[in-house]
C-alpha positions as CSV (number, residue, x, y, z in Angstrom):
1,M,0.0,0.0,0.0
2,T,1.4,3.4,-0.9
3,Q,0.7,6.4,1.3
4,P,-1.5,9.1,-0.3
5,E,0.6,12.0,-1.4
6,N,-0.7,14.3,1.3
7,Q,0.3,11.9,4.1
8,T,3.7,10.9,5.4
9,P,4.2,7.4,6.7
10,S,4.3,7.2,10.5
11,T,7.7,7.1,12.0
12,T,8.5,4.1,14.1
13,R,11.6,2.4,15.6
14,L,13.6,-0.6,14.6
15,P,12.5,-3.6,16.7
16,E,14.3,-3.5,20.0
17,G,16.2,-6.5,21.2
18,K,16.4,-8.0,17.7
19,M,19.1,-8.2,15.2
20,P,18.3,-7.9,11.5
21,V,19.2,-11.0,9.5
22,L,20.0,-8.9,6.4
23,R,20.7,-5.2,5.7
24,M,20.6,-3.8,2.2
25,M,20.6,-0.4,0.5
26,P,18.9,-0.4,-2.9
27,A,20.9,1.1,-5.8
28,P,19.6,3.1,-8.8
29,S,19.5,0.0,-10.9
30,D,16.9,-1.5,-8.4
31,A,14.4,1.3,-9.1
32,N,12.3,2.8,-11.8
33,V,13.0,6.3,-13.3
34,Y,11.1,7.9,-10.4
35,G,13.4,6.4,-7.7
36,D,10.8,3.9,-6.4
37,V,12.4,0.5,-5.8
38,F,10.9,-2.4,-7.8
39,G,8.6,-4.6,-5.7
40,G,10.2,-7.7,-7.3
41,W,13.6,-6.6,-5.9
42,I,12.1,-6.2,-2.5
43,M,10.5,-9.7,-2.8
44,A,13.8,-11.3,-3.7
45,Q,15.5,-9.8,-0.7
46,V,12.6,-10.9,1.6
47,D,13.0,-14.4,0.2
48,V,16.8,-14.4,1.0
49,A,16.1,-13.0,4.5
50,G,13.4,-15.6,5.2
51,S,15.6,-18.4,4.1
52,L,18.3,-17.6,6.6
53,P,16.5,-18.8,9.8
54,A,14.9,-21.6,7.7
55,V,18.3,-22.9,6.6
56,R,19.5,-22.7,10.2
57,R,16.4,-24.7,11.5
58,A,16.6,-27.2,8.6
59,N,20.4,-27.6,9.2
60,G,20.8,-27.5,5.4
61,R,19.2,-26.7,2.1
62,V,15.7,-25.3,1.8
63,A,13.5,-24.2,-1.1
64,T,10.7,-21.7,-1.1
65,I,7.4,-23.4,-1.6
66,A,4.9,-20.6,-0.8
67,V,4.6,-16.9,-0.3
68,N,1.7,-17.1,2.1
69,S,1.3,-13.3,2.4
70,F,3.1,-10.2,1.2
71,L,2.2,-6.6,2.0
72,F,3.9,-3.5,0.7
73,K,3.1,-1.0,3.5
74,N,5.1,2.0,2.2
75,P,7.3,2.7,-0.8
76,V,11.1,2.0,-0.7
77,F,13.4,4.6,-2.3
78,V,17.0,4.5,-3.6
79,G,19.2,5.3,-0.6
80,D,16.9,3.8,2.1
81,L,18.8,1.5,4.4
82,L,16.6,-1.6,4.7
83,S,16.7,-3.9,7.8
84,F,15.1,-7.3,7.4
85,Y,13.9,-9.2,10.5
86,A,12.9,-12.8,10.2
87,D,11.4,-15.3,12.7
88,V,10.3,-18.9,12.4
89,V,6.6,-19.0,13.3
90,K,5.7,-22.6,12.4
91,V,7.6,-25.9,11.9
92,G,6.1,-29.0,10.3
93,N,7.7,-32.3,9.3
94,T,9.5,-30.9,6.3
95,S,8.4,-27.3,6.2
96,I,9.3,-24.1,8.0
97,T,7.1,-20.9,7.9
98,V,8.9,-17.6,8.5
99,Y,7.6,-14.1,9.1
100,V,9.7,-11.3,7.7
101,E,9.4,-7.6,8.5
102,V,11.3,-4.9,6.6
103,Y,12.1,-1.4,7.9
104,A,13.6,1.5,6.0
105,E,15.8,4.1,7.6
106,R,15.3,7.3,5.7
107,N,17.2,10.6,6.2
108,R,19.5,8.8,8.5
109,L,20.6,12.1,10.1
110,Q,17.1,12.6,11.4
111,T,16.5,8.9,12.1
112,N,13.2,8.5,10.2
113,V,12.3,4.8,10.4
114,V,9.3,3.4,8.4
115,K,8.0,-0.2,8.2
116,V,7.8,-0.9,4.5
117,T,7.0,-4.6,4.1
118,E,5.8,-7.7,5.9
119,A,5.5,-11.2,4.5
120,T,5.1,-14.8,5.5
121,L,6.9,-17.5,3.5
122,T,7.1,-21.2,3.7
123,Y,10.2,-23.2,2.9
124,V,10.7,-27.0,2.6
125,A,13.9,-28.7,3.7
126,T,15.4,-30.7,0.8
127,G,18.1,-33.3,0.5
128,P,20.8,-33.7,-2.1
129,D,18.2,-35.0,-4.5
130,R,16.2,-31.8,-4.0
131,K,13.3,-33.8,-2.7
132,P,11.6,-32.9,0.6
133,R,13.3,-34.4,3.7
134,Q,12.4,-34.6,7.4
135,L,13.6,-31.7,9.6
136,P,16.1,-32.8,12.2
137,P,14.9,-32.8,15.8
138,L,15.4,-29.4,17.5
139,D,17.5,-30.9,20.3
140,S,20.0,-32.3,17.8
141,L,20.7,-28.7,16.6
142,I,21.5,-27.4,20.1
143,E,25.0,-27.7,21.3
144,H,25.2,-29.4,24.7
């Protein structure tokens, strides 16, 4: 959703106590002639960000099997510093569902932060044959 021209997006803060899984700054080649970053570029970065906790939980390769929801809350501009936060929200036998939030830091001297995107994606753990495989038990991934 794009803000109407007579409204400015509400300023927020980056999530406290959380580290972004990815930080990116879009370049002019990632945008149209008006400086608005392509939605497809944002979607690709969200997919990468979501895959990081999925790979960690799967202890190996994953493939995106579904984009369950994707919402563009505010436009992204060239020069915005994007922070991607991702959390596993559901684990099945072979699948992992991840929630991703994206915040843009604009006018970094004035610390204007805007939530620009949120999405939920599902990944499936795959083996060397690229077919679904069982996820390892959680306790096997924790160092004792």
